[in-house]
C-alpha positions as CSV (number, residue, x, y, z in Angstrom):
1,M,-11.9,-27.0,33.4
2,H,-14.4,-26.6,30.5
3,G,-11.8,-26.9,26.4
4,T,-12.1,-23.2,25.9
5,N,-10.6,-22.3,29.1
6,V,-7.8,-24.4,28.7
7,T,-6.9,-23.0,25.3
8,V,-6.9,-19.3,26.6
9,D,-4.9,-20.2,29.9
10,D,-2.3,-22.2,27.4
11,V,-2.5,-18.9,25.3
12,D,-2.1,-16.9,28.1
13,V,0.6,-18.6,29.6
14,A,2.3,-18.8,26.5
15,L,2.2,-14.7,25.8
16,Q,3.2,-13.8,29.6
17,A,6.1,-15.9,29.0
18,L,6.5,-14.8,25.0
19,M,6.6,-11.0,26.5
20,R,9.1,-11.4,29.6
21,S,11.4,-13.0,27.2
22,L,10.8,-10.6,24.7
23,K,11.5,-7.6,27.1
24,Q,15.0,-9.6,28.1
25,T,17.5,-6.8,28.4
26,R,20.2,-8.9,27.7
27,L,18.2,-9.8,24.1
28,R,17.8,-6.1,23.5
29,D,21.3,-5.7,23.9
30,H,22.3,-8.3,21.8
31,L,20.4,-7.0,18.9
32,R,21.5,-3.5,19.2
33,A,25.1,-4.8,19.5
34,R,24.7,-6.9,16.6
35,A,23.5,-3.6,14.8
36,G,26.0,-1.6,15.9
37,V,23.1,1.1,17.6
38,D,24.6,2.4,20.5
39,L,21.0,3.9,22.1
40,D,18.7,3.1,24.7
41,Q,14.9,0.9,24.1
42,A,13.4,4.2,24.2
43,G,15.2,6.2,22.1
44,L,15.0,3.1,19.3
45,A,11.1,3.2,20.1
46,A,11.1,7.3,19.3
47,L,13.0,6.4,16.1
48,Y,10.3,3.7,15.0
49,V,7.6,5.3,15.7
50,L,8.6,8.3,13.5
51,H,9.8,5.7,11.0
52,T,6.3,4.7,10.6
53,S,4.3,7.5,10.7
54,Q,5.9,8.8,7.5
55,S,6.4,12.3,8.0
56,S,7.3,14.7,11.2
57,L,5.3,14.4,14.5
58,R,4.6,17.5,17.2
59,L,6.8,16.2,20.4
60,T,3.1,16.0,21.9
61,E,2.1,13.5,19.3
62,L,5.4,11.7,19.6
63,A,4.5,11.4,23.2
64,E,1.1,9.9,22.7
65,H,2.5,7.2,20.4
66,L,5.0,6.5,23.2
67,R,2.3,6.9,26.0
68,I,4.6,8.9,27.9
69,D,4.9,12.6,29.3
70,A,5.9,15.4,27.3
71,P,9.1,16.4,29.0
72,A,10.0,12.6,29.1
73,V,9.7,12.8,25.5
74,T,11.1,16.5,25.5
75,R,14.5,15.4,26.9
76,K,14.7,11.7,24.5
77,A,13.9,14.5,21.4
78,Q,17.0,16.3,22.7
79,Q,19.4,13.3,23.3
80,L,18.4,11.8,19.8
81,E,18.8,15.6,18.3
82,R,22.7,15.4,19.9
83,A,23.0,12.6,18.4
84,G,22.1,13.4,14.8
85,L,19.1,10.6,14.9
86,V,16.1,13.5,14.3
87,S,16.0,17.0,13.6
88,R,13.4,19.8,14.7
89,T,11.5,22.1,12.4
90,R,9.0,24.7,13.8
91,D,5.4,23.7,13.2
92,E,4.3,25.8,10.4
93,Q,0.7,26.0,11.8
94,D,1.7,26.7,15.2
95,A,5.0,28.5,15.5
96,R,4.7,27.4,19.5
97,A,5.0,23.3,18.7
98,T,8.5,21.8,17.3
99,R,7.9,18.8,15.0
100,L,10.6,16.1,14.8
101,Q,11.8,14.1,11.7
102,L,14.3,11.1,11.0
103,T,17.7,12.3,9.9
104,D,19.2,9.9,7.4
105,N,21.4,8.6,9.8
106,G,18.5,8.2,12.4
107,R,17.2,6.2,9.4
108,Q,20.1,4.1,8.9
109,T,20.5,3.7,12.6
110,L,16.8,2.0,12.4
111,T,17.0,0.1,9.5
112,R,20.3,-1.3,11.1
113,Y,18.5,-2.0,14.4
114,L,15.6,-3.7,12.4
115,D,17.6,-5.7,10.1
116,S,19.3,-7.1,13.2
117,R,16.0,-8.1,14.7
118,R,15.0,-10.1,11.8
119,T,18.2,-11.9,11.4
120,W,17.4,-13.0,14.4
121,L,13.7,-14.0,13.9
122,A,14.8,-15.4,10.6
123,T,17.3,-18.1,12.9
124,L,14.3,-19.1,15.1
125,L,12.2,-19.9,12.5
126,A,14.7,-21.5,9.9
127,D,13.5,-25.2,10.9
128,W,9.7,-24.2,10.4
129,P,8.0,-25.1,7.6
130,E,7.3,-22.3,4.8
131,A,3.3,-23.0,5.6
132,E,3.7,-23.1,9.4
133,R,6.0,-19.9,9.3
134,A,2.7,-18.4,6.8
135,E,0.0,-19.6,9.2
136,F,2.0,-18.3,12.1
137,A,2.4,-14.7,10.7
138,R,-1.3,-14.7,9.9
139,L,-2.8,-15.7,12.8
140,L,-0.3,-13.3,14.7
141,G,-1.5,-10.2,12.7
142,R,-5.1,-11.7,13.4
143,F,-4.5,-11.3,17.2
144,N,-2.5,-8.1,17.0
145,N,-5.4,-6.6,15.1
146,E,-7.6,-7.9,18.1
147,V,-5.5,-6.4,20.7
148,Q,-5.2,-3.1,18.8
149,G,-8.7,-2.8,18.7
150,S,-9.7,-3.6,22.1
151,I,-7.2,-1.2,23.0
152,K,-8.5,1.6,20.9
153,E,-11.9,1.0,22.5
154,L,-10.1,1.0,26.1
155,D,-9.1,4.4,24.7
156,E,-12.5,6.2,23.0
157,M,-14.5,4.9,26.7
158,S,-11.8,6.8,28.4
159,G,-12.1,9.8,26.5
160,G,-8.5,9.2,25.3
């Protein structure tokens, strides 16, 4: 095996382990409990997409962002609306379409969860020297941009 492959293999193994760890139900449950958030991962993901969009989204746009089908998004939206976390309005351009936006309660709920996650990360990184934390953030950001670019290319090739 060549040196480059060993490095790629090491990254692959570490990345797989990291993704498995971050998907652990026990970890997600712990973070939600610490935040006082009684919402499943799909609900949190929907709130996060609405938050990052900085505006309201059509149900179809939310489904696209979450990469799940429209009926599932509709059910999730109804659940979030009943919980007072999102509100619906008619789309001004298309009266048949519904737009969703975060309510103040939805924004506060998401903020509590994100604060809980940041606190957990800060604990993990507490013993890292500042320079290493900065370098890790820079490299992780660079890697994430590469991943996003690759996914965008795949989407464009498949007509998505």
